[in-house]
C-alpha positions, 0 to 999 in steps of 0.5 A: 554503497550498494542500494537495493533500488536501481532508480536511486543510485550514487554518481560521483558521491552524490545520491541521484533519483533517476537522473536528478540529484536528490540535493537539487530536489531538496533545494527546490522543494524543501524537506521533508520531501517524498520523491517517487520514480515513475519508471520504477512504478511502471517496471514493477507493474510489468514485471509482475504482469509478465511473470503471470502472462499465461493467465493474464491477471487483472491487476488492481493497485492497492490504493491504501499503499499509496493514494497519490493521484499521480501514482494511481494515474501512472498505473491506470495508464498501464492498464491497472485497476484499483483495490479500494477500502473506503469511499475516499479511496474510490473517489481518488481512483475515479479522479485518477482515471480508473474506470469503475469496471476496474475497481474492487471495494474491500474493507470490513466496515463499509458504511451505507453511504459508501456502498450506495456510492459504489453501487452508483459508480457501478464498480466491478465488485464488492469484496464482502467480509461478513454476512451482515454486509451481504444484507446491506449491499442487497438492501441498497442495491434494491433501493437503487435499482442496481445489481451488487456484484460480490466476491466473498472474502474467504479466510483460509487460516494461513500464517503469512509469517509477517508482523501480527498487525499486518497479518490478515489471513489467520482465523483470529483476524477480523477479515473475511469469512472462515473457510468452514462457513463460506458455502453457507455465506454464498447460499445466503447471497444467492437468496438475497435480491439484487446480488450477483455472485461473481467470485471469491477473494482472499488476502493473507497479509503483508509484507509476505516474503515467501511464496509458500503461504500463497500456495498453501492458501490456494490448495485450501480454496481451490476445492471450494472454487470448483464447488461454487462454479457448479452452483453459481454460473456467474461465479467466474473470478478468483482474487488472490489479494496482494501482500507481496513483500519487497527488500527493505535492505540490500541483503534482504530476501527478494520475492521474485515474481517468477517464483510466485508464478511457479507457486500459484499456477499449478493450483490455478490450472483447470479452474477456468476462472479469471484471476485478480491480484492486488499488488501495492507495496510490491509496485510502490514500496521501492519507488519512493524515498523520504528526504530529510535534513539534519537539524542537530547531532546530539551526543549523550554518554551512550550514543548519538542522536541524529535529529532530522526534520522528518518525524513519525508523523511523516513515516510511522512504520518504524514506530508502529511496526518496528520496521527497518528502512535503510537510511543513506546520506545524500552526499556519500560518506564512508564513515559511520556512527552508532545511534538513532535517527529521530524527529522533533515530535514529542514522543519517545517513539518518534524515530526512523532508526534505533541502535544502528550504524548510521552515516556520519553526518553533521548539521545541515546534511541530507539523509534519504530514507529508502523504501518509502513509496508504500505505507509512508506518506499515506499514513502521515498525520498532522500530529504536533500540528506538523504540516505533511510533506510535499510529494514529487514525481520524477521521470526522464529528468523531469520533476513535478510536485504531485502534492504541495507541502501543507502550510500553517493555514492548511492546518486550521482550514475547516476549523472555527471558533464558536461565538459563544466561546470567545472572550 
């Protein structure tokens, strides 16, 4: 069986994570289990950085894709910053060793507390999504005696040809300021106290499997950047956002960073601005797998149900986006069955695969869900009072639990029963 990820491969019929048998990881740490490859994270980061070496971009890892401290720390050690969208993500980035000067803060609904926290941390800049947000940052910066560095997020109205829930650069999306009123937004920023206009930001959505939307968006924002440079001496940075896709199956198109570079570099020539990127999925997506154990194989007159101990609370992408993840056996088999892989959660939407040819497995066998390094554990919940899975990182034959499995006691930590409700 050919797998699309070199760090996860078969050897003598057994699935390995780098040099470690996945079966051994499941035995030691239990299931469901997330397994991350440090070498894959590093390889993807440097592959993208190398393709764009002529402009030496600033790389801000999108913490929303995988917020585990160990994952962020691996990339921080390689020189990456962090793209955060909440005060919690900012705190995580700082705990993982990311310098404030390498942190950018996006998101349409930043609270006063989050803005003040980011100002006190002295982050690189805020990605501003609206005019009222400019006013709020200015107000808190003035109160704290700080300078709020800002880059307005401009919505170029480009269709990234992705799922409607993950498209962010079209005119009907909630993100950013439309291109037509962007100059007025910058004029407003220039009038407000304690703000420094430092750049422009755009983000089209995710996952994007073609370079064309990036080229189209850059053609639209380039003239605006040239105009803003004339007006504001501090305007010096263009952030292209993230969204680059990954192959979720062996036959799926691969977005080559070299093709990305060829598409965007022509529009960047002559701008004389520092360039930022916010990769998340591209770096972390195929760095992880979700290992699950088969509990039952159930037949009905139409198909089989392979019932596993992972569920939609562990990996919601299939239910939320109808996303495809390859599912492979930990012990290789050439036999297949037609059916669904489902979890124990009490919802019909609790599935990892529907109406697919699947490995022929029996109770007690292990399955691995591929491409589970991004938007996977980070979107997990405790629905049905299920503890969240453990996360393990591997490298050079070593394994380390980077997040412990939640216990039943963890599920009720912080809760209390008022005295006046007790019988």
